[in-house]
C-alpha positions in Angstrom: -0.1 0.1 0.0 1.3 3.5 -0.7 2.5 4.9 2.6 1.7 8.3 1.4 -2.0 7.5 0.9 -4.1 6.6 3.9 -6.6 3.7 3.5 -10.1 5.2 3.1 -13.1 4.3 5.3 -14.8 1.2 4.3 -18.5 2.2 3.4 -19.7 -0.6 1.3 -21.7 -2.6 4.0 -20.5 -6.0 2.5 -17.0 -7.7 2.7 -17.0 -8.3 -0.9 -17.9 -4.8 -1.9 -15.2 -3.3 0.5 -12.7 -5.3 -1.2 -14.0 -4.3 -4.6 -13.5 -0.8 -3.5 -9.8 -1.3 -2.9 -9.0 0.5 -6.2 -9.5 4.3 -6.1 -10.2 6.2 -9.3 -11.0 3.4 -11.6 -11.7 5.7 -14.4 -8.2 7.4 -14.2 -5.4 6.5 -16.4 -3.5 5.1 -13.4 -6.0 4.1 -10.5 -4.7 3.9 -7.1 -4.6 0.2 -6.0 -4.4 -0.4 -2.3 -3.5 -4.0 -2.7 0.2 -3.9 -3.3 1.2 -6.7 -1.0 -0.4 -9.6 0.6 -0.2 -7.8 4.1 -2.4 -5.1 2.4 -5.0 -7.8 1.7 -5.0 -9.1 5.2 -5.2 -5.5 6.7 -8.1 -4.5 4.4 -10.2 -7.7 5.0 -9.6 -7.5 8.6 -10.9 -3.9 8.8 -13.9 -5.1 6.8 -14.6 -7.8 9.4 -13.5 -10.7 7.3 -10.7 -11.8 9.5 -10.1 -12.0 13.2 -7.0 -10.6 14.8 -5.7 -14.2 15.5 -6.2 -15.2 12.0 -4.5 -12.1 10.6 -1.5 -12.5 12.8 -1.2 -16.1 11.6 -1.5 -15.3 8.0 1.0 -12.6 8.0 3.6 -15.0 9.6 2.8 -17.6 7.0 3.3 -14.8 4.2 6.6 -14.0 5.8 7.8 -17.6 5.7 6.4 -18.1 2.2 6.9 -14.9 0.2 6.5 -16.5 -3.2 3.3 -18.1 -2.2 2.0 -14.9 -0.7 2.8 -12.9 -3.9 0.8 -15.5 -5.9 -2.1 -15.3 -3.7 -2.0 -11.6 -3.8 -2.5 -11.8 -7.7 -5.3 -14.4 -7.2 -7.2 -12.1 -4.8 -6.8 -9.1 -7.1 -8.2 -11.1 -9.8 -11.3 -12.0 -7.7 -11.6 -8.4 -6.6 -12.0 -7.5 -10.3 -14.5 -10.3 -10.9 -16.4 -9.0 -7.9 -16.3 -5.5 -9.1 -17.4 -6.3 -12.6 -20.4 -8.5 -11.3 -21.7 -5.9 -8.8 -21.0 -2.8 -10.7 -22.6 -4.3 -13.8 -25.6 -5.2 -11.8 -25.8 -1.7 -10.2 -25.6 0.0 -13.5 -28.1 -2.0 -15.4 -25.8 -4.4 -17.2 -25.9 -8.3 -17.4 -22.4 -9.2 -16.1 -20.9 -12.6 -16.2 -20.8 -14.4 -12.7 -18.7 -17.2 -13.9 -15.4 -16.1 -12.2 -17.0 -15.4 -8.8 -18.8 -18.8 -9.0 -15.6 -20.6 -9.7 -13.8 -18.8 -6.8 -16.6 -19.9 -4.5 -16.6 -23.4 -5.8 -12.8 -23.6 -5.2 -13.2 -22.2 -1.7 -15.7 -24.7 -0.7 -13.1 -27.4 -1.0 -11.3 -26.0 1.9 -14.0 -25.5 4.3 -15.8 -28.0 6.8 -18.5 -28.3 9.4 -17.2 -28.5 12.9 -19.0 -28.7 16.3 -19.6 -25.2 17.9 -21.0 -23.6 20.9 -24.4 -23.5 19.3 -24.3 -26.7 17.2 -22.4 -26.8 13.9 -20.3 -24.1 12.5 -18.6 -23.7 9.0 -14.9 -23.2 9.3 -12.1 -22.6 6.7 -8.6 -23.8 6.5 -6.0 -21.2 8.0 -4.0 -20.8 4.9 -3.0 -18.0 2.7 -6.0 -18.0 0.5 -8.3 -17.5 3.4 -8.9 -13.8 2.7 -10.1 -14.7 -0.9 -12.2 -17.5 0.3 -14.1 -15.2 2.6 -14.5 -12.6 -0.2 -15.9 -15.3 -2.5 -18.3 -16.4 0.2 -19.4 -12.9 0.8 -20.1 -12.2 -2.9 -22.2 -15.5 -3.2 -24.2 -14.7 -0.1 -24.8 -11.1 -1.4 -25.7 -12.2 -4.9 -28.2 -14.5 -3.7 -29.7 -12.2 -1.1 -32.6 -9.7 -1.2 -29.9 -7.0 -0.8 -28.6 -7.6 -4.3 -31.0 -4.9 -5.6 -29.8 -2.5 -3.0 -26.3 -2.7 -4.5 -25.5 0.7 -5.9 -22.4 2.5 -7.5 -21.6 5.9 -6.3 -23.3 8.7 -8.3 -20.3 11.0 -8.0 -19.5 12.8 -11.4 -15.9 12.4 -10.5 -16.0 8.7 -11.4 -15.6 7.2 -7.8 -17.4 3.9 -8.9 -17.4 2.8 -5.2 -20.1 0.1 -4.5 -22.3 -0.1 -1.5 -25.4 -1.6 -0.1 -28.1 1.1 0.3 -29.6 0.4 3.6 -31.5 3.7 3.8 -35.4 3.3 4.4 -36.5 4.7 1.1 -33.4 3.5 -1.0 -32.3 7.0 -1.6 -28.6 6.8 -0.8 -26.5 8.1 -3.9 -23.1 8.4 -2.8 -20.4 6.2 -1.2 -20.1 8.7 1.7 -21.7 12.1 2.5 -18.4 13.3 3.9 -16.7 12.7 0.7 -18.5 12.4 -2.6 -21.7 13.6 -1.0 -20.2 16.9 0.1 -18.4 17.3 -3.3 -21.7 17.0 -5.0 -23.4 19.5 -2.7 -20.6 21.9 -3.1 -20.7 21.6 -6.8 -24.5 22.2 -7.0 -24.1 25.3 -4.8 -21.5 26.8 -7.1 -23.7 26.1 -10.0 -26.6 27.8 -8.4 -24.4 30.9 -7.6 -23.2 31.1 -11.1 -26.8 30.9 -12.3 -28.0 33.7 -9.9 -25.3 35.9 -11.2 -26.1 35.4 -14.7 
């Protein structure tokens, strides 16, 4: 991750969408990719609630011990991220995206999970291995895609080309921006400037 750029707040409301938002300025010639190392992935997924502190610590230690494998897993996670973005951004903007890549990622992930006894019956667990963040993202994507919340997935309406994705949980489904403190305020400021210009004319 670029040390000069602090990671943004996670505003999507779903793990898979928060990961899809780990590229800033997709419409720019050179977007800012927050996933430059495997550690970036672990940090991002942890902040989004996809990994516990114990899991994150174990994965980082594993990555230090197996740097080549960690680099390969970084590439796979970035590929899944793009598939997730294409799927949900396509849906949010009226397209008909191909879900095959996300489906394949989840199918592969399922081979590494199992049911185990838990405090309240059975619980689903994953192997504690380098691909764990990716498996959790794939699981989140399938859960969102097959839920009632799918129709609430939106792309930020910013005219600056933000393209961040989020689940609109507002009562009347009126949320338009990824964040009122960022893109929302920019839009309000732009409208105010336009009104002032019009009044002067």
